[in-house]
N, C-alpha and C positions, 0 to 999 in steps of 0.2 A: 372663199378667202375668210378667215377668222377677224376679229375686230383686231387684235395685235397687228396682224398681216396687215391689214390695209393701214393702218397706222403708221406703221413701220415702210410700208410702200410708198404714202405719202410724205413721208419725212424726208427720203430719197429724193422725190419728187420737188420738194421745196426748195432742196439743196443743189438740185441740176444745174445752176449756172456756176456756182461755186466750184463744184467737183469738176466741173469740164475745166474751168479755169484754172484750176489747180493741176490738172493733167498736163495744159499745156505749159504752164509753169514750170513743172519740173523736169518737162521737154526739153524748154528751153536755156535749161542749165544743165547741161549733162557734169556729172562728176561720177569718176571713178570709184572702183572699191577702197572703202574706209574714208574716202574724201568729201563723202555726200554731206556738206555741212549746210548748204544752202536748202538743199532739198531736205534733209532730215527736219531741218528748222521749220520749212514752211507746212510740212504736213503735221509736224507737232502742233504750229501754230492752230492749224484749222481744226484740229481736236480738239485744243482748248478754248477756242471758240463756240465749240459745240458743247462745252460744258464738262469736257472731261478731264481727268487728272493724269497730269504727264511727267512722268519720272522719267529723265536723260540720264544719259551715260551709263546705261544697263551694262553689267557684266564686263564692266571696265572698256565699255566702247563708248568712242566719244559719238558716235552718230546714230547710235541705237536708244530705241525710247521704249516704255511701256506707260500707255495711256487707258485708263480704266473708268467707266462710269456704271452704274448703279451699284449694289449690294447684295444681290441675290447669290444663293449658295451654287447656281449653276453657271461656271464662268467657260465665257463661250471667246476661241481666241481667234482673231483675225490677222493675216500677217500682211505687211505693207512692204515692198520692197521698192527701192529708190536708186539705185546705183543704175549708171550706163556702163558702156564698152569701151574701149580706147580704140578712135577715131571715128567708129559708125554711130556714137553717142546712141540715143536710145533706140536701138534696133532689136532691142528684145521686150520692148514694149512696158519697161518697169515705171513710167509715168501714168499707164495706164492701172497695174495693180496698186500704186500708191494711192491715185484717188477712188479706186473702186473699195477699197479697204476703208478708208475714211466713211464712204458713202455708206458703208456696212453698218461701219460702228455708228454712224448717227442714226442710222435706221434703229437699229438694235436698241442703241441708248432713250429712244424716246418710250419703248414701251420695258425696258428693262424690269423695272420695279414690279410692273403687271405680271411680268411672265416669270420672276423670280431669278433673274439672271444678272450677272456681273458682266459687261462687256470689258472685252482686253482686247486694244490694237496694239500690237508688238510691230513699231519701226524696227526692220531688220536689213544692216547694210552689206554690202558685200557678198550678194548672192553671188556676182560673176567671179568663182573664184576664192574668196577670202574665207566666207561660210561663216557670216556673223551669227547665222541662226545657232550654228555647233554651239559657237561662245557662250550665247546668252541660254542656250538649253543647258549645258552645262554649268550654267551661273543660277541655274532653278527656276528662269522667267518662264519655263512650261510647265512647271511642276503640276500645278493646281488647274490646269486646263482640263474640260471636261472635251475640245475639240479643239482642233487647230486647221483652218481654213484658210485659201486665198483661191485667186483666179492668175490664169496666165495669157497673155494675147498669144494667137497664135492664125496663121492664115483659115481654118477654120475649126469649129466647134469639136472639141471630144471631151470624152470624160476624163480621160486621164491620159498620161502619155509613159511611155516604157524609161523607166527612170534607171541609169546603170550609176553603179557606183564609180567614183573617180578621185585620182591623184592629181594637183597641178603640179608640175615641176619646173626648176630652172636649172641646167645644164650645163657649166662651165668648163671650158677646156684652156688650159694655159700652159703655151708653149716658149719660143724664143723669136725675137723679131731679127731677120737680117736682111742684106741687101737680095730681093730675089733673083737678080740677074749675076751680079759680081761675086758674092756668096751665099747661095742659097742651102749651101751645104753646112753653114753654120747656123740655121736656123731650126727650130721645133716648131712645124707649122701646125696652129690650133685649127685651123681650116680645114686641112687634112684630115684631123680626127673627127670632127663633125659629120664631115663627107662622109667617113667609114660607118658610123655610128648611123646616118639616115640609111646608107645603102643596106645594111644589115636589119634595120627596122623594117625597110621596104619588103625584103626577103622575107621576113619573120611574118608578114602580115598571110602570106599563104598559107601559113602552118596554124593561126588563129584560131579558134573556137568560134564559132557564131556569138556574138553578144561582145566580143573582144576589140578594141580599138584602139588606137594609137594615133595622135596627129601633132604636130608641132612646127615652130617657124624659128627661123634663126635670127635673134635679136640684135646681136652685136657680131661683124662677120670680118672682121678688118678694117683700117684705113686708106689704104691704097694700093693701087695694085703691083708695085715696086716694093711691097713689103712684106716680109713674110709673116703673117699673123700669129701675132703670140696672144693674144685673149680673143675667146668666141665664146657665145653664148646662145644659148636656146632655149624656148619656154614649150613646154609639150604637157599633154594631157594622156593617160592611160586610163580608161575605161572599162568595166567589166560588170558580169551581171549582179555579183553581188561582193561581198567584202573577201571573201576566201580567195574567189575566182582573181582578183583584183591583185592581191598577194603574189600569186603563182604569176601573173602576166609583168608585174614588177619586177620579179627575180629575171625574168626571160628578157625583158626592155634592158632594164639595168646591165644585161649582161653585153648588150649591143653598144652601150655606152662604152663600157669598159674596151671592148674590142678596139674602139676607136683611139682609145688612151694606150694602149696596147701596141698597139700596131705603128704608131708615131712616136711614141714617148713624151707625149703631153701629160702633163696632172689634170686628173679630173676632181671635179666636184658637183654633186648632186644636192640641190636645195629642194625641199618639200615647201609649196606656199601655200599658208592656210592650213587646213587639215582636212582630213579626208572624207568625202561624202559617201554616205550609204549607198544601198539602193531602197526603194521607196514601196511600202506596203500602205495602197490607199484604201481606206474604208470603205467596204461595198453598202453599208446601209447607209451612211451618209451620203456618199454618191446617189445613192436612191431617190433621196430628198431632195439633193441639190436638182436632180434631170427633171424632176417634176415642176420645180419654179423655174428653171430655165428654161423649158419646152412651151410653159404658160407664157412666157415672153416672146415666144417666136423663136427658139433656139432648137436648133436637129442636130440629132446624132446620128445620122445616118449612114454614116463612115463608121463608126463602133459597131451598130446594129450588123452592117454589111460584112463583120470580121476583116475590114482593112485594116493593115498595119497601123500600128500606133507611132505616133514621133517619138523620136529617142531623144532623150535631154538627160543632165544631169542638172541634180540643184541640192541644198544644202535643206531643201523642205523634206528630204527624203529621211534625213537624221529624226528631224522631230517626228516622223511616221512611224518611227519604231518605238517611241516611247507613249505617242498622246493620237488618239484616232484621226485620221488627218484625210484632207481632201485637197486636190491641185489640179483642177479642171481646166483645160484648154480653152480660150475664148475666143472665136472665132471675129475677125476683123477684116475686112476687104482689101487685101494689099494689094490687087490687081496683079496678082503673078511670084509678086516677092514673096521672099521667106525668111525668116528671122534671123539677125545678123547681117543682113544689107542694108544698105544706105535705103532704099528704096521702102523696106520696112520700117524703118524709124519716120520716114516722111508718112508714111499709113498710120502710123500712132498720134496722129492730131488731125485726123480727118473725122467727118461726121460717123462714119463707121466706128471708129475707135472712140467716138465720145459717146455713142448710144450704147458700144459695150461697157465702159467706166458704167454707167448705171443700170444696164443690163447686169452685171457681175454685181453691185452691189446691193440691188434687190433680190437676187438670187441669193447669194449670202446671206443676209439679213433675215431671208424667210426661213432658208436651212437654219440657222441659228435659232430661230424661233421654235421649230421642229425639236430640237435637242431641249431646250427648256420645257417643253410643255407636252413631248408625247411621249409617254411611258414606253410604249412600245418599241419606239426606236432607241431612248436610253438603254432598255435591256438589252435591245440587240448589239449596241456600240460597247457594253459592256463596262463604262465608267460609272465610278462612283459616286452619282449625280447625288446630290444632298447630304452626303458627309464630308466634302472638301470644303477647307475653310473658307470664309468670304473675303478673305488678304491672303497679299502672299506674305 
């Protein structure tokens, strides 16, 4: 291990108690899409306490920030997520992501000037549907980064996931209420419109090619059994292997929604929520560097080596990957059989296994960042214009 790697690792170890406390603090205050005021504040404050310069409100997003340390030409980006899910809280482990990003930043900041780097920790809100990274990307927050990296909790370690492009939709049917027994003919049943759409989507699934997915829930379905529902809303996700296929899927799914309106006479409205997420292209050279450091910490990628199917996800980190060399490895925690987006997985994200993942993720990312700054062969393989990038945004 190089001297810089030893110093960075020691810095993470020295900060371990604070990093674990930060993970537990974010976990105890779950906040959903664009509402992460507490979480954004405590994550930003932890970086300020470590000497970072923190710019808040990036891209016009109240809960987004960019924190920088060092002044070298090689700008290394680490993404922190901290939004939670409705009802199940931090069942995707974004508390672990946030704390590991802070830890990686602390480790890299300790050696930034020595290795000629600037460390950039990006506080990215609303990964769960709002697409905060996409807004920040469009605002230029990622423009001059050599790489963008993060880790994500999962029941086992994987170098990457299969990341599908996705649209998030709200679909609303508006009909006319009426007494369900005395005069049902006087109403227009918005619930029937949604039922027709759901049946049509269920039948469509048999004809969908591999990689296309549709799922959703009814979020508002009426108020009383004896009132014909006049207003019904559902929230849906359409996923596919890339943006072109996603557009084709959307056309077919939208036709199912239109069938509900046509068959019942209800009015229909489709609202796109947030921004469209793309497919992901992980950088193989960067993944190779991460793997070396993760395995040195005891992490294993046996499932990848055996060719087992990758976990399927969607994330706004994918949009970043089409512009900047990016990795998004899955960081294993002992969830005792639970999977992401379950209450039991949320509980697992503040266990000793998750606390270890915070520190392992921080060290592995920090050491990968050092490789980016110091390994000429890796920089050449990344194809980044390192050394020509401006030292500030």
